[in-house]
N, C-alpha and C positions, 0 to 999 in steps of 0.2 A: 504493500500500500504506500503510495507517495505521501511523504510527510506534508502536513498542511502548511501554508505560508505563515510567516511570522505574525502577520496581522491577526490571523485566525487564532494563533496561540495566545497573543496578548488579550484578545477579546474573551477567549474562553477562560483564561486565568482570572480575569475580573468576574466572569460569570460564576465560576466555582466559589469564589469568596462571597459573592452576593447571595447565593442560594443556600448558604449554610448557617445563617444567623437570623432566624425569624424575629420580627419585632416584638411579637407577643407569643412566645413558645407555649404550646400546650402539650404536655407529655403523657396525659391519659385522657381517653374519651370513650364515649359510648357510640357505636356505629348505628346508623339508621339503614333501612333497606334502600337499595339503589333506586333512583328515579326511573321512570318508565323508559327513558332513552339512554340509560347508563348500563354498562356491562356489569355483571357480578364480578367479584374478585376471582372466582373460579374461571370465568371467561377470559379475564385479563391474563391469568396465568397460562391458560391454554394458548392464547395468542402470542405470548412472549416466551414460552418454554424453550423454543429453539435457540434463544439468546444465552442459554446456559453455556453454550459453546461460543466463546468470545469471537472465534473466527467467523462465525455466522454473522455476528453483529458488524464486524469489520467489512465483510462482503456486502452488507446491506447499507453501508454508508456511515456507520457510527465511527467517530473519531475519539481516540483516547486523549484524556487530558494531556496536552503537550508538555506540561511541567511535571507530569508523573507524580501527582500528589495523591495521598490517601487521606481524605479529610476525616478528622476526629473532633469530638466535642472539645477536648483539651486544646487543640490547635485553634479553635474558634473562641477561646476564652471562656468556655463553658465547663461545668464540673466534669471531671474525668469519668465519673461513674455513669454518665449518660451514654458513653460508648463512642461509636464512630459511624460514619457513613460508608466510606470506602473510596474506590477509584471510579471516577465518572467517565463514561463514554457518551457522546452526544451527537445528534444530527443537526448540523448548522442550519439546514433549511427548515427544519421543524421548530427549532428555537427561534428562528427569524433574525439572527444576528449576521450582518453581512458587511459591517463597516467598523473601523477602529473607534475607540472612545472619543467623544467630541462635546463636552469634556467627559461625560459619562457614557458608559456602554448603553446603547439603545438598540431597539429592533422592532419588528412588526409581528413578533410571535404571538399568536392567539390559539395555538394548537392545544387541545385539551383531550384528545382521544387516547385513552389509556390502552386501547387495543393496539395502538401504534405509538408508544411513548417516545418522547423526544430525547430522553436520557435513560441510560442504564447504569446501574451501580454495582461494582464488583468488590469482593474482599480478596486480598492477596493471600495465597496459601503457602505453606512451608516449602512445598516442592516447586514453587514458582508459578503454579497455575492460578487461575482466577475463578472465584465462585460467585455467580450472580446472586445478589441479595435483595435488590429492590429496583423498581422502575420509578420514573419521575416525569412530570411535565411542568412547564413554566410559561407564563404569558406576561407580556408587558402591559401595565395598567392603561397607558395612553392608547395603545393599539386596541386593547380590549374594550375600552369605553367608546372609541371611535367606531367600533363595530355595532354599537347600540346597546351594549350591556350596561346595566345600572348597578348591579351587585357583583361582588367578586365571585369567581367560579367556585363551585363546590363539588364534592364527590362523595356519594353515599351520605348526603346530609351534613357533611363537614366542610365548612368554608376553607379555602386554601389559605396558607400563610401569606401575610402581606409583608413585603420588604420595601422599606423606604427610609432614607436618611432623615434624622432629626437634627435640624440646624442648631438646636439649643444645646446639643452635646458636643464634646470634643471628638467623639468617635463617629466615624462615618458608617452608620449602621447598614447602608446599602453598598458599601465598598466600591464606590465610584460606578454604581449601576443605577440606571433609571428605575423608578418604582415599578415593582412587578409582584405577581402572585406565583407561588409554587406549591407543589404537593408531592410528597414522597409516599410510596406505597410499598410496604415491606412484605412482599409475597413469597420470597425465597429464603427468609430467615425470620423465625418467630421473634417478635419484638414485645417484651413484657410491658413496655410503656405505651404500646398502641401501634396499630398498623400504619397510621398516618403521621407519626411523629418524626421530627427531623433526624434524630440519632437513634442508634440501636445498641444497647449495652451487650447484646450477643454478637456484635461485630467488632473487630479490632484491626489494627494496622501493624501488628507486631512483626509480620513477615514482609512488610513493605520495605524495599531497599532504595527507593527513590527519594525525591525531595520531601522535606519535613515541615516546610512552612511556605506561605505564599510570598515569594520573592521574585521579582522580575529578573530574569537572567540577563547577563551583560550582552551587548550587541556583539555577535560573532563576525569575524572577517568573512567577506564575500557575500553577505546578505544585504538586501536593500534596506536602508535605515528608515525610510519615510513611507512610501506607498507600496501596497502589494495588491495583487489581483485576488481578492478574497474569494471570488467566484470559483477559483480553482480548487478551493477546499470543499465546495458544495457537491455532494453526490447527485446523481441524476434523480429525478422524482421517483419516489417509491410507488410501486404499482398499487393503486387503490388508496393512496394516502388521502386523508381528509382533515379538515380543520373544523371539527364539530365543537360546539360550545355546550358545556355542561353548566347548569345553573342550580 
């Protein structure tokens, strides 16, 4: 697989930071029945089971976090006992990010179909393999509302987490990302804190050998410093892909 251009790497690095610190985290919840137009968790699992083989995900256009991070609660400044997420693989076209930050990362992503999730999350194993643990979707609030939505998306009766910077604090809660909503679904690793919570105490990054924190790598020789053809990182359209809205 051809490595994505540096712009895509920088965009996704900010994306990873943004999608790991909910403004109002909820760690336990009671699930409601799926809405009429929503798939059940069993149906989502059936639709994504093939991605347990990461090579299938790569073949279908998912790209590994270019900075090779395994996101954990501790890395995000959260209690260590909350656990971890893992390594993110994403579809640039489904997330809707196609340009570098200006000044924040922005996009037109409104994809909410969990039968075709825009993000897959894996836990690194001792033997170097990867174990699929969760799927995820993300939408940008501006694009979401421009499409006519008045409320944040929800899944099985649970509103997605809202991510937005609070200018009254010294911390950038959105990590240089435009306001957005996201939702994790822990289908492949039981989560004692809830199937829709950001972190999973049953997941860890102890066997991860890559980067340990969100740091922009230095510019390497021979790469273009300013502009890149981000479109080259975009896979061809997935057959049957849709941008359905769940409310």
